[in-house]
Structure formats: C-alpha cells, structure tokens
C-alpha positions, 0 to 999 in steps of 0.5 A, a space after each residue: 500500500 502506497 502512502 504519502 506525507 498527507 497520511 502521516 503526522 510527525 510527533 516530536 516527543 518532548 514529554 520527558 523529565 530530563 533527569 540527566 540534564 538537571 530536570 531541564 525540559 529538553 525540547 527547549 534546551 538551546 542547541 547552537 542558539 536554537 531550541 531543540 524542538 525548533 530545529 526539528 520543526 524546521 527539518 520536518 517542515 521541509 518534509 511536508 508533513 503535519 507536526 504535533 508536539 508531545 509535552 508535559 510542561 511548558 505548554 505555552 512555550 511549546 504552543 508558541 512554535 505554532 503547532 498543536 501540543 498534546 500531553 500524556 494522558 498518563 500521569 508521572 512521565 510514563 515514557 515514550 509509549 504514553 506519548 505515542 498513545 496521546 498523539 494517536 488520539 489527537 491526529 486524523 492521519 493514518 500513521 504517526 512518525 515518531 522522533 525524540 526532541 533531543 536528537 537534532 541531527 535529523 536527516 532531510 529524508 527522515 519521513 521519506 525513508 519510512 514511506 519507502 519502507 512501508 511501500 516495500 513492506 506493509 507492516 504496522 510498525 517500521 523501526 529505524 535501524 542504525 546499522 547495529 541496533 534498533 532505535 525504537 523511538 524513531 518509528 512509523 506506526 499505524 494509528 489504528 494500533 492505539 487500542 492495543 497500545 492502551 491495553 498494553 499500557 493498562 497492563 503496566 508494561 512500558 517497554 517499546 520493543 515488547 509492544 512492537 513485537 506484538 504486532 511484528 515490525 520491520 527495520 527501516 535502514 538508517 545505517 548510512 546516517 547513524 550519527 542522526 541518533 546521537 542524542 543529548 542526555 547530558 550537558 557533556 553530550 550537548 557540548 560535544 554535539 555542538 562542537 561538531 556542528 
C-alpha cells in the first residue's frame, strides 16, 4: 500500500523529565542558539508533513512554535509509549512518525525513508535501524494500533520493543546516517554535539 506525507503526522516527543540534564525540559534546551524542538520543526517542515508536539510542561512555550501540543494522558512521565498513545488520539492521519526532541541531527529524508519502507513492506510498525541496533523511538506506526497500545499500557508494561513485537515490525535502514541518533542526555553530550556542528 502506497502512502504519502498527507497520511502521516510527525510527533516530536518532548514529554520527558530530563533527569540527566538537571530536570531541564529538553525540547527547549538551546542547541547552537536554537531550541531543540525548533530545529526539528524546521527539518520536518521541509518534509511536508503535519507536526504535533508531545509535552508535559511548558505548554505555552511549546504552543508558541505554532503547532498543536498534546500531553500524556498518563500521569508521572510514563515514557515514550504514553506519548505515542496521546498523539494517536489527537491526529486524523493514518500513521504517526515518531522522533525524540533531543536528537537534532535529523536527516532531510527522515519521513521519506519510512514511506519507502512501508511501500516495500506493509507492516504496522517500521523501526529505524542504525546499522547495529534498533532505535525504537524513531518509528512509523499505524494509528489504528492505539487500542492495543492502551491495553498494553493498562497492563503496566512500558517497554517499546515488547509492544512492537506484538504486532511484528520491520527495520527501516538508517545505517548510512547513524550519527542522526546521537542524542543529548547530558550537558557533556550537548557540548560535544555542538562542537561538531
């Protein structure tokens, strides 16, 4: 089944605690003078896809970027799957493309790689593969899997790979741009990545 960017909403996941960054809201951390979420929005805009932001604090600040903001429906920062579930409830598209807010080196064909992956294999979930391992927060997911995800979350499980395995997933190749998955977990990560830009 062929899909296009009109069938996809990209969700930037900015709902974490930022513990290793001293509790900072990572999506709003500046990277070379720009908030991380702003960098990702600019890159996604070039890929002609609808965008929403998943955030659990600083909602007004996130709304100032001009895109819908959805909070986790589960309390207490339950992880990326909670963000997926809330985003699925908020979109009209058939698919979600997910990405974390703390990986600013997003490639310009990020969405298109998932589209091609889906055209080659009509699986419900496509997960980025960096050449060595899966990058499970970078994925294309069918929105109609939401009931399954809610049931999984209700069971108390939070492991992304375990939920993916329930549906079968295929790997989407990003091995030629594995640097894209370098993320900012600590101030040292931030300094090192900025120095390379």
